[in-house]
C-alpha positions in Angstrom: -3.6 -21.6 -36.2 -6.5 -22.2 -33.8 -10.0 -21.1 -34.5 -9.9 -18.8 -31.5 -6.6 -17.1 -32.5 -7.6 -16.6 -36.1 -11.0 -15.1 -35.2 -9.6 -12.7 -32.5 -6.5 -11.7 -34.5 -8.8 -10.7 -37.3 -10.8 -8.4 -35.0 -7.7 -6.7 -33.5 -6.2 -6.1 -37.0 -9.5 -4.7 -38.2 -10.0 -2.2 -35.5 -6.5 -0.8 -35.8 -6.4 -0.6 -39.6 -9.9 0.7 -40.5 -10.4 4.4 -41.6 -11.8 5.2 -38.1 -9.6 3.2 -36.0 -8.2 2.6 -32.5 -4.6 3.5 -32.0 -3.7 0.1 -30.4 -5.2 -2.7 -28.5 -4.3 -5.6 -26.3 -6.9 -8.3 -25.7 -6.7 -11.5 -23.8 -9.0 -14.4 -22.8 -8.5 -17.0 -20.1 -10.0 -20.2 -18.8 -9.6 -21.2 -15.1 -6.0 -22.3 -15.7 -4.3 -20.1 -18.2 -4.7 -17.5 -21.0 -6.2 -19.1 -24.0 -5.7 -16.1 -26.2 -3.3 -13.1 -26.2 -3.4 -10.6 -29.0 -2.0 -7.2 -29.8 -2.3 -4.7 -32.7 -1.4 -1.1 -33.4 0.7 1.4 -31.6 1.1 2.5 -28.0 1.1 6.1 -29.2 0.1 7.2 -32.6 3.0 8.8 -34.4 5.6 6.9 -32.5 7.4 3.7 -33.3 6.5 1.5 -30.3 4.1 -1.3 -31.1 1.5 -2.6 -28.7 2.9 -5.6 -26.8 1.4 -8.0 -24.3 3.4 -6.3 -21.5 2.1 -2.8 -22.4 1.0 -0.7 -19.4 -2.4 1.0 -19.4 -4.2 3.4 -17.2 -7.0 1.0 -16.3 -9.4 3.5 -14.8 -12.6 2.0 -13.3 -11.4 -1.6 -13.8 -9.5 -0.7 -10.6 -12.8 -0.9 -8.7 -13.1 -4.7 -8.5 -9.6 -4.9 -7.0 -10.5 -2.4 -4.3 -13.7 -4.3 -3.7 -11.5 -7.4 -3.1 -9.5 -5.6 -0.4 -12.8 -4.6 1.3 -14.1 -8.2 1.3 -10.8 -9.3 2.9 -11.5 -6.9 5.8 -15.0 -8.5 6.2 -13.5 -12.0 6.2 -11.2 -11.1 9.0 -14.0 -9.6 11.1 -12.5 -6.1 10.9 -15.3 -4.6 8.9 -19.1 -4.6 9.3 -20.6 -3.8 5.9 -23.7 -2.4 7.5 -22.0 -0.2 10.2 -21.7 3.5 9.4 -18.7 3.9 7.1 -17.6 6.9 9.1 -16.5 4.5 11.8 -13.6 3.6 9.5 -13.3 6.7 7.3 -14.5 9.6 9.5 -14.6 12.2 6.8 -17.4 10.5 5.0 -19.7 11.4 7.9 -19.2 15.1 7.2 -20.9 15.0 3.8 -24.4 16.5 3.2 -27.0 15.9 0.6 -27.4 18.4 -2.4 -31.0 19.6 -2.6 -30.5 21.6 -5.8 -29.3 25.2 -6.1 -30.9 28.4 -4.9 -31.8 31.5 -7.0 -28.2 32.7 -6.7 -26.9 29.4 -7.9 -25.5 28.4 -4.5 -25.8 24.7 -3.6 -28.6 23.9 -1.1 -27.3 21.3 1.4 -29.0 19.3 4.2 -28.1 16.4 6.5 -28.6 12.9 5.1 -31.5 10.9 6.4 -29.2 7.9 7.2 -25.6 7.0 7.5 -23.6 5.7 4.5 -22.5 2.1 5.0 -19.7 0.3 3.2 -22.3 -2.0 1.6 -23.8 1.0 0.0 -20.4 2.1 -1.2 -19.8 -1.3 -2.8 -23.2 -1.2 -4.5 -23.0 2.4 -5.7 -26.1 3.4 -3.7 -24.4 5.8 -1.2 -25.3 8.9 -3.1 -22.1 9.7 -5.0 -21.8 10.4 -8.8 -19.3 11.5 -11.4 -19.3 14.9 -13.1 -19.0 13.3 -16.5 -22.2 11.3 -15.8 -24.3 13.7 -13.7 -25.4 17.3 -14.5 -25.5 18.4 -10.9 -22.0 17.3 -10.2 -21.0 19.0 -13.5 -22.5 22.2 -12.2 -20.6 21.9 -9.0 -17.4 21.5 -11.1 -18.0 24.3 -13.5 -19.7 26.9 -11.2 -18.2 26.0 -7.8 -14.7 24.6 -8.5 -15.3 21.0 -7.5 -12.0 19.3 -8.5 -12.1 16.4 -11.0 -11.4 12.9 -9.7 -8.4 12.7 -12.0 -6.7 15.0 -9.5 -6.7 12.1 -7.1 -7.3 14.6 -4.3 -9.4 14.3 -1.1 -11.3 17.4 -2.2 -12.4 15.6 -5.4 -14.3 12.9 -3.5 -15.5 15.2 -0.7 -18.6 16.0 -2.7 -22.2 16.5 -1.6 -24.4 13.4 -1.9 -26.9 13.5 -4.8 -29.6 11.7 -2.7 -30.1 10.1 0.6 -27.8 7.0 1.1 -29.5 3.8 0.0 -32.2 5.4 -2.0 -31.0 4.5 -5.6 -28.2 3.3 -7.7 -25.9 5.9 -9.2 -22.4 5.2 -10.5 -19.7 7.4 -8.9 -16.9 7.8 -6.4 -18.3 5.2 -4.0 -15.3 2.9 -4.4 -12.8 5.7 -3.8 -14.4 6.0 -0.4 -14.4 2.2 0.0 -10.6 2.5 -0.4 -10.6 5.0 2.4 -12.4 2.5 4.6 -9.7 -0.1 3.9 -7.0 2.4 4.7 -8.7 3.3 8.0 -8.9 -0.4 8.9 -5.4 -1.4 7.8 -3.5 1.8 8.8 -1.7 1.6 5.4 -2.2 3.2 2.0 -4.4 1.3 -0.4 -1.7 0.5 -2.8 0.4 -1.1 -0.1 -2.6 -3.2 1.0 -3.3 -4.3 -2.5 0.4 -5.3 -3.1 0.5 -7.4 0.1 -2.9 -9.0 0.0 -3.7 -9.2 -3.8 -0.8 -8.5 -6.2 1.9 -10.6 -4.5 -0.5 -13.6 -4.2 -1.5 -13.4 -7.8 1.9 -12.6 -9.3 0.7 -9.1 -10.5 4.1 -7.4 -10.7 3.1 -4.6 -13.1 0.1 -3.1 -11.3 0.4 0.0 -9.1 -0.9 3.5 -8.4 2.7 4.8 -9.0 4.4 3.4 -12.0 7.9 1.9 -11.7 10.5 3.1 -14.4 10.0 -0.2 -16.2 6.2 0.3 -16.3 6.6 3.8 -17.6 8.8 2.6 -20.4 6.0 0.4 -21.6 3.1 2.9 -21.2 0.4 3.4 -23.8 -1.0 6.9 -23.9 -4.6 8.0 -23.9 -5.9 9.4 -27.2 -8.8 11.8 -27.8 -11.4 10.9 -30.5 -12.1 14.0 -32.5 -15.3 15.0 -34.3 -14.0 13.8 -37.7 -13.1 10.4 -36.2 -9.3 11.1 -36.0 -7.3 10.5 -32.9 -5.0 12.9 -31.0 -2.5 11.6 -28.5 -2.9 13.2 -25.1 0.7 12.8 -24.0 0.4 15.0 -21.0 -2.7 13.2 -19.6 -1.5 11.1 -16.7 -2.8 10.5 -13.2 -0.7 12.0 -10.4 2.2 9.7 -9.6 2.4 10.8 -6.0 -1.3 11.1 -5.4 -2.9 12.5 -2.3 -5.4 9.7 -2.4 -4.9 6.2 -3.8 -8.2 6.3 -5.8 -9.7 2.9 -5.4 -12.2 3.8 -8.1 -9.8 4.5 -11.0 -6.2 5.0 -10.0 -4.3 1.9 -11.0 -1.9 1.3 -13.9 -1.5 -2.3 -15.0 -0.8 -4.7 -17.8 -3.6 -6.8 -19.3 -1.7 -10.0 -18.4 -1.7 -8.9 -14.7 -5.5 -8.3 -14.8 -6.0 -11.8 -16.3 -4.5 -13.2 -13.1 -7.1 -11.3 -11.1 -9.9 -12.6 -13.3 -8.6 -16.1 -12.9 -8.8 -15.7 -9.1 -12.5 -14.9 -9.4 -12.9 -17.9 -11.7 -11.2 -20.1 -9.2 -13.3 -19.2 -6.1 -10.6 -16.9 -4.6 -7.5 -19.0 -5.1 -4.4 -17.3 -6.5 -1.1 -18.6 -7.9 0.8 -18.0 -4.6 -1.9 -18.1 -2.0 -5.6 -17.6 -1.4 -7.0 -14.1 -1.9 -10.6 -14.7 -0.8 -12.5 -17.6 0.7 -14.8 -19.5 -1.6 -17.9 -18.6 0.4 -16.9 -14.9 0.2 -16.7 -15.1 -3.6 -20.0 -16.9 -3.8 -21.7 -14.2 -1.8 -19.9 -11.3 -3.6 -21.0 -12.2 -7.1 -24.7 -12.0 -6.4 -27.0 -9.0 -7.0 -26.9 -6.9 -3.9 -29.4 -4.2 -5.0 -32.7 -4.0 -3.2 -35.0 -3.0 -6.0 -32.7 -0.4 -7.5 -31.8 -0.6 -11.2 -28.6 -0.3 -13.1 -29.2 1.9 -16.1 -27.6 4.0 -18.9 -24.8 6.3 -18.0 -25.5 9.7 -19.6 -22.4 11.3 -21.1 -22.8 14.9 -19.8 -19.1 15.8 -20.7 -18.9 14.7 -24.4 -15.1 14.8 -24.4 -15.0 12.2 -21.6 -18.0 10.0 -22.3 -20.7 9.2 -24.7 -24.0 7.8 -23.4 -23.0 4.3 -22.3 -24.9 1.1 -21.5 -24.0 -2.5 -21.7 -26.7 -4.7 -23.4 -29.5 -2.1 -23.6 -32.9 -3.6 -22.9 -31.5 -6.4 -20.8 -31.8 -6.4 -17.0 -28.6 -5.6 -15.1 -27.8 -5.5 -11.4 -24.7 -4.9 -9.2 -22.5 -7.1 -7.0 -19.3 -6.5 -5.0 -18.1 -4.7 -7.1 -19.2 -5.7 -10.7 -22.1 -5.3 -13.0 -24.1 -8.5 -13.3 -26.1 -9.2 -16.5 -29.2 -10.8 -15.2 -30.1 -12.1 -18.7 -28.2 -13.9 -21.4 -26.2 -11.4 -23.4 -26.0 -11.4 -27.2 -22.2 -12.1 -27.0 -22.8 -15.5 -25.4 -22.1 -14.2 -21.8 -24.6 -16.1 -19.6 -27.0 -14.6 -17.0 -25.2 -14.1 -13.8 -21.8 -13.3 -15.3 -19.7 -10.3 -14.1 -18.1 -7.4 -16.0 -17.3 -3.7 -16.1 -15.1 -1.2 -17.8 -12.7 1.7 -17.6 -13.1 5.3 -18.9 -10.5 5.1 -21.6 -12.3 2.2 -23.3 -11.1 -0.8 -21.3 -13.6 -3.7 -20.9 -13.7 -7.1 -19.2 -16.0 -9.9 -18.2 -15.8 -12.8 -15.7 -18.0 -15.9 -16.5 -17.7 -18.2 -13.5 -20.3 -20.7 -14.9 -18.2 -21.5 -18.0 -14.8 -20.7 -16.5 -14.0 -18.0 -19.1 -13.1 -14.3 -18.8 -11.4 -11.7 -20.9 -10.1 -8.1 -21.0 -9.9 -5.6 -23.9 -7.6 -2.6 -23.4 -7.5 0.6 -25.5 -6.6 4.1 -24.5 -9.3 6.4 -26.0 -11.6 9.1 -24.8 -14.5 9.6 -24.8 -15.8 6.4 -23.1 -18.1 4.0 -25.1 -16.1 4.8 -28.2 -18.0 3.1 -31.1 -15.0 1.5 -32.7 -13.4 0.2 -29.5 -16.6 -1.0 -27.9 -17.8 -2.7 -31.0 -14.4 -4.4 -31.3 -14.7 -5.6 -27.7 -18.2 -7.0 -28.3 -16.9 -8.8 -31.4 -14.0 -10.1 -29.4 -16.1 -11.4 -26.5 -18.5 -13.0 -29.1 -15.6 -14.7 -30.9 -14.3 -16.1 -27.6 -17.6 -17.8 -26.9 -18.0 -19.0 -30.5 -14.4 -20.3 -30.9 -13.2 -21.3 -27.4 -15.5 -24.3 -27.3 -14.4 -25.4 -30.8 -10.7 -25.2 -29.8 -11.3 -27.2 -26.6 -13.2 -29.8 -28.7 -10.3 -30.0 -31.1 
């Protein structure tokens, strides 16, 4: 048994068998050519018989974002999209949104026109003014007092929110990439899922990734679990994103297997080349992985809805920036991830990284709320660390 397999298997077994545990996990690591580790442990649904398997299907939440960003960059390559043109040229409804300037004495939102237009570049960088109600108190107030729908409804109303600030003024993580998906649909004249299938999934051999699950995908679905106050887990068997959604939510709507996502990670490791065709040009990839923020900072995400998210931050104390559309750690991370590497996460405790310098990436998939679950996140950090410690040893052997 290789050093890498032994180390990672032990981590997966540990997180699924401890007193405060995760229900099940699938984790994989890859080099530029192939997966170098594939591991599973635990159950798809606690209380049921089905074990986690490498072809288990997950709601991948915000790990959807980088795939949407890829379809945006393809539009740029073809000369169909100017990142600095007003996004309303491609998605007219975004031009109707106003800025939220607090609430009046009666609790009614005070709205005004934005000082400048939203651009698609701002959307990719999360500087357009959008947020999430589970990370922002003002959006939470709009939801609780004024009926603003949750993004998990996958509705146009859920993203037709006031802006939290003038476009371009600061970084705030939110529904920006859902709107970027609307830009792509406006350019292509097709739904986002169809664009992704034609231009990303088919070229990468991603047969189990979609906004609407096939019967085969549904048969392999892992369910989201809620972490209770005592550390126990409750399966949320009715929690599922709409399967005929009004909007293909480019920010969080995909279902996928970890194996499929590894193919996507390898595309980024290989300068845009896929198994059945090129997805992006090398020069596009090179430009896309750099920090695009102009002085804004990527900070902690405050968990304002405790059932959905804890306070969350990767590598506290280290400088982080944003690319198209990944977090960039600007300093060496304690796991071994070098400065300049890419990564992000999904709400139900899914995590990935892409290290183009060393040609290594990985994905850790669980289905737990709230986000930044201590057991799952610690397991992921241990997994990433083990890959960096062990992969080199295995190659040398």
